[in-house]
Structures are given as structure tokens and as C-alpha cells.
C-alpha positions as CSV (number, residue, x, y, z in Angstrom):
1,M,0.0,0.0,0.0
2,I,1.3,3.4,-0.8
3,A,-0.4,6.8,-0.3
4,K,-0.6,10.2,-2.2
5,I,-1.6,13.3,-0.3
6,I,-3.1,16.3,-1.9
7,E,-4.7,19.4,-0.4
8,G,-7.1,21.7,-2.1
9,R,-9.6,24.5,-1.7
10,S,-12.8,23.2,-3.4
11,F,-14.8,20.4,-1.9
12,G,-17.0,20.5,-5.0
13,G,-14.3,19.9,-7.4
14,C,-12.8,17.0,-5.3
15,V,-16.1,15.2,-4.7
16,G,-17.0,15.7,-8.4
17,Y,-13.8,14.1,-9.5
18,V,-13.9,11.2,-6.9
19,L,-17.6,10.3,-7.6
20,K,-17.2,9.5,-11.1
21,K,-18.2,6.3,-13.2
22,D,-17.0,3.0,-11.7
23,S,-16.9,4.5,-8.2
24,E,-18.4,3.1,-4.9
25,I,-18.7,4.9,-1.6
26,I,-17.6,2.4,1.0
27,Y,-17.5,4.6,4.1
28,A,-18.7,8.0,5.3
29,N,-18.6,9.8,8.6
30,G,-20.5,13.0,9.3
31,L,-21.8,13.3,5.8
32,R,-25.2,12.7,4.1
33,T,-24.5,10.5,1.0
34,D,-27.8,11.0,-0.8
35,S,-26.0,12.9,-3.6
36,A,-22.7,14.7,-4.4
37,K,-24.4,17.9,-3.6
38,T,-25.4,16.9,-0.1
39,I,-21.9,15.7,0.6
40,V,-20.4,19.0,-0.6
41,Q,-22.9,21.0,1.4
42,D,-22.0,19.0,4.6
43,F,-18.2,19.4,4.0
44,N,-18.7,23.3,3.4
45,F,-21.0,23.7,6.4
46,Q,-18.3,22.4,8.7
47,R,-15.4,24.2,7.1
48,M,-17.2,27.5,8.1
49,L,-16.1,26.7,11.7
50,N,-12.8,27.9,10.6
51,P,-13.3,30.0,7.5
52,R,-9.7,31.4,7.5
53,L,-8.3,28.0,6.5
54,G,-7.8,28.2,2.8
55,K,-7.0,24.6,1.9
56,A,-9.6,22.8,3.9
57,V,-9.8,20.0,1.5
58,G,-7.8,16.9,2.5
59,H,-7.5,14.2,-0.3
60,I,-5.5,11.0,0.1
61,I,-5.3,8.2,-2.5
62,L,-4.4,4.7,-1.1
63,S,-3.3,2.3,-3.6
64,W,-2.4,-1.4,-3.3
65,N,-0.1,-3.6,-5.3
66,T,-1.9,-5.9,-7.8
67,A,-0.4,-8.8,-6.0
68,D,-2.8,-7.9,-3.0
69,K,-6.0,-8.2,-5.2
70,D,-7.1,-11.6,-3.8
71,M,-6.9,-10.4,-0.2
72,L,-8.7,-7.1,-0.6
73,N,-12.3,-6.3,0.0
74,N,-14.1,-3.2,1.2
75,D,-13.9,-4.1,4.9
76,I,-10.1,-4.6,4.7
77,M,-9.7,-1.4,2.8
78,I,-11.9,0.6,5.4
79,S,-10.0,-1.0,8.2
80,S,-6.5,-0.2,6.8
81,A,-7.6,3.3,5.7
82,K,-9.0,4.1,9.3
83,R,-5.7,2.9,10.9
84,Y,-3.8,5.0,8.3
85,L,-5.7,8.2,9.2
86,S,-5.3,7.5,12.9
87,K,-1.5,7.2,12.4
88,M,-1.6,10.5,10.4
89,G,-3.4,12.3,13.3
90,I,-6.5,12.7,11.1
91,R,-9.3,12.2,13.7
92,H,-12.6,13.7,14.7
93,T,-13.7,15.0,11.3
94,Q,-15.8,14.4,8.4
95,C,-14.4,11.7,6.1
96,L,-15.5,10.0,2.8
97,M,-14.0,6.9,1.3
98,V,-14.6,6.0,-2.3
99,R,-13.3,2.9,-4.1
100,H,-12.5,3.1,-7.8
101,H,-12.7,0.1,-10.2
102,D,-11.1,1.7,-13.2
103,R,-7.5,0.5,-12.8
104,K,-5.7,-2.8,-12.5
105,H,-4.5,-1.9,-9.0
106,D,-7.1,-1.5,-6.3
107,H,-7.2,2.1,-4.8
108,I,-9.5,4.3,-2.8
109,H,-9.9,8.1,-2.4
110,I,-10.2,9.5,1.0
111,I,-11.6,13.1,1.3
112,F,-11.6,14.5,4.8
113,N,-12.2,17.9,6.1
114,R,-9.1,19.6,7.6
115,V,-11.5,21.6,9.8
116,N,-12.3,19.1,12.4
117,D,-15.6,18.6,14.4
118,H,-14.5,21.4,16.9
119,G,-13.5,23.8,14.4
120,K,-9.7,23.2,14.8
121,T,-7.3,22.8,11.9
122,I,-5.9,19.2,11.3
123,S,-2.2,19.7,11.1
124,N,-0.3,18.7,7.9
125,S,3.1,19.0,9.6
126,N,5.7,16.2,8.5
127,G,2.9,14.7,6.5
128,R,5.2,12.9,3.9
129,Y,7.3,11.3,6.7
130,K,4.3,10.3,8.7
131,S,2.8,8.8,5.6
132,F,5.7,6.8,4.7
133,K,6.1,5.4,8.2
134,A,2.2,4.6,8.4
135,C,2.2,2.7,5.1
136,K,5.3,0.7,6.1
137,E,3.8,-0.2,9.4
138,L,0.4,-1.1,7.9
139,N,2.0,-3.2,5.0
140,A,3.6,-5.2,7.7
141,M,0.4,-5.6,9.8
142,Y,-1.8,-6.7,7.0
143,G,0.7,-8.5,4.8
144,F,0.3,-6.1,1.9
145,K,3.2,-6.2,-0.8
146,Q,5.6,-3.4,-0.1
147,S,5.6,-1.3,-3.2
148,E,8.5,-1.3,-5.3
149,G,8.3,2.3,-6.0
150,K,8.3,4.5,-9.0
151,Q,9.4,1.8,-11.3
152,N,5.8,0.4,-11.5
153,V,4.1,3.8,-12.4
154,N,2.5,3.9,-15.7
155,R,4.3,6.9,-17.2
156,G,1.8,7.1,-20.1
157,R,-1.0,8.2,-17.8
158,L,1.0,11.1,-16.2
159,K,0.3,14.7,-17.0
160,G,1.6,18.2,-16.1
161,N,4.0,18.3,-13.0
162,D,3.8,14.6,-12.3
163,R,4.9,13.8,-15.9
164,T,7.9,16.2,-15.5
165,K,8.8,14.9,-12.1
166,Y,9.1,11.3,-13.3
167,Q,11.0,12.4,-16.5
168,I,13.5,14.0,-14.1
169,Y,13.4,10.9,-11.8
170,D,14.1,8.6,-14.5
171,T,16.9,10.7,-16.1
172,V,18.7,11.4,-12.7
173,K,18.5,7.7,-11.8
174,A,20.1,6.6,-15.2
175,G,22.7,9.4,-14.6
176,I,23.6,8.0,-11.3
177,R,24.1,4.6,-12.6
178,N,26.3,5.8,-15.5
179,S,28.4,8.4,-13.5
180,K,31.4,8.1,-11.2
181,N,31.1,11.7,-9.7
182,W,29.0,14.7,-9.6
183,T,30.5,16.3,-12.8
184,E,29.8,13.3,-14.8
185,L,26.3,13.3,-13.4
186,Q,25.7,16.9,-14.3
187,N,27.0,16.4,-17.9
188,Y,24.8,13.2,-18.4
189,I,21.5,14.8,-17.2
190,R,22.1,18.1,-18.9
191,Y,22.5,16.2,-22.2
192,K,19.1,14.7,-21.4
193,G,17.5,18.2,-20.8
194,V,17.8,18.3,-17.1
195,E,19.7,20.8,-15.0
196,M,20.7,20.5,-11.5
197,Q,21.2,23.4,-9.1
198,F,22.6,23.5,-5.5
199,K,21.5,25.4,-2.5
200,Y,24.3,26.5,-0.2
201,R,24.2,27.2,3.4
202,S,24.1,30.9,4.1
203,S,27.6,32.6,3.7
204,S,29.4,29.4,3.2
205,A,30.4,26.9,0.3
206,E,28.7,23.9,2.2
207,I,26.0,22.4,0.0
208,Q,22.6,22.1,1.8
209,G,20.4,20.8,-1.0
210,I,19.7,20.1,-4.6
211,S,17.0,20.9,-7.0
212,F,16.4,19.8,-10.7
213,S,14.8,21.6,-13.4
214,K,13.3,20.7,-16.8
215,D,11.2,22.7,-19.3
216,G,11.0,25.7,-16.9
217,Q,9.8,23.6,-13.9
218,V,11.9,23.4,-10.8
219,F,11.6,20.7,-8.0
220,R,13.5,19.9,-4.9
221,G,15.3,16.7,-5.2
222,S,13.6,15.2,-2.1
223,A,10.2,16.3,-3.4
224,I,10.7,14.1,-6.5
225,D,11.9,11.2,-4.5
226,R,13.7,10.7,-1.2
227,S,16.5,9.0,-3.1
228,L,17.2,12.3,-5.0
229,S,18.1,14.4,-1.9
230,Y,21.6,15.7,-2.1
231,S,22.9,13.4,0.7
232,Q,21.4,10.2,-0.9
233,I,22.7,10.9,-4.3
234,D,26.1,11.6,-2.8
235,K,26.0,8.2,-1.1
236,A,24.9,6.5,-4.3
237,L,28.0,8.0,-6.1
238,N,30.0,6.3,-3.4
239,G,31.8,9.5,-2.3
240,I,34.2,9.2,-5.4
241,D,34.1,12.9,-6.0
242,N,35.1,13.7,-2.5
243,S,36.8,16.9,-3.3
244,K,33.4,18.5,-4.1
245,E,35.1,20.8,-6.7
246,L,31.7,21.9,-8.1
247,Y,31.7,25.0,-10.3
248,Y,27.8,25.9,-10.1
249,T,26.0,29.0,-9.2
250,P,24.5,28.8,-5.7
251,F,20.7,28.2,-5.9
252,T,18.9,30.3,-3.6
253,D,15.7,31.5,-5.1
254,S,13.6,28.4,-4.1
255,P,14.1,25.8,-1.4
256,A,16.1,22.6,-1.9
257,S,16.8,19.6,0.1
């Protein structure tokens, strides 16, 4: 099981997307499920308890490996989803779980209100780390197959930023396999249309992070994949380029890690 976390501003847009053809509501809490309209009304009514929160829409996609298909049913999905939400600190709020049947791999969409039942904001702090940890623990608990990562993603279905991120991911991974040091890596990915930029610690030459860019879009290495952070790439290159004689312009306009 893996998770993708999204935040948004429109319950109407999110509910409209999730309740499409080949979808099935398998669980709801604090919501009337007569129609998409009543679901949106209930979500928006509660969000008014904290009207200053712009991105009140929580949207999580839980996906399972195709190898888990025979062991999955609605009850198992609901059970694992509830445990996931609890581990993420998402409690005492409205929640909708919708199962889709339009892909080979089983997956559900969870929409929740980031304004809880008491009008408090549900924190999104350290969400990526907590999600990774929660999925790992639940995979062990339920016996789900641990995802092998981005290698199994269908590139042909990707669009926009996701498509660019995966293009960068594939290019940099291939570059690491074919490079002995940072200079060779830079030359390889540049030939493939990807640039890398370093962020330096203030008033020093110490590298603090790395970002990659393609077609005018810039992403932190760790935002693409944990393995593309500066420290992880440096380890993958086995420290061969220990001198760190890198002749690049410090990258300071946007965060990197």
C-alpha cells in the first residue's frame, strides 16, 4: 500500500472528481451521502467553523499492489484506511472513502475535512514522513506487498507536473548509474535536458540541498523522491567525488533539500 496526499480549496471539485463512473462509496462519517450535492454541502458547512483556512480539503489516495488483489475487499480497505488516518493524526472530522474500479490496481480516495468537528485545523506537519511510516507499518500488519516504488508507475498516464517529475526521476537515476562523480552526473542529465542546481548554506560553500529543473519547472530533489536528495545521491556516487570541486552558481531562489 502506498499513499498520495493532496490538499485543495474546493470540496465541490474534489467530490465531483472522486464520484465518477465506476466509483463506490464504501464509508462515510459526518456526511449525508444522498448525492454529491449533499456531501459537498456538509463539508462546506463544517469548514465554516474555521473560515480562515484556505486549503480545507484533504484528499488521500491509497493504492495497493496488484499482488494484493485476492486479499482485498471493502472491509479490509476501510480498516486499513482508518488505521492510516489515525496514524496521520486525522481524527474527529468528516470523512468520505470512495473505491474506484477503473484501474488494475485497487485504490480508494479519501476526502476529509481539515477543519475538524471542533473547528480546529488538522495539522499537515511532517505529512510525508508520517505517511511513509504509516504505510510501512500497515503493510507489515496486513501483509500487503511493499511497493517497489516509481518503477511500476505507468508513465503514459501522467500529465503536467507529475509527468515532468518522473522524467527527471528517470533521467537522474540513469545518470547516477552511469556516473562516477558529480561532474559526470551533471553532464549526463544536462545532455538529457535536465539541469541541477545546488543550495548552499548561508555565507558558506557548504551544500545544503539540490534541485532539478526541466522545461522551466523546478523541483527539490527530495520532493521528486527521497533517493534524490543531495545526501542520498552523494552516497549513491560512493563518495568518489570527495573533493566536491563543483563549479555551479549557488541556487537560492527556491528551497532545496
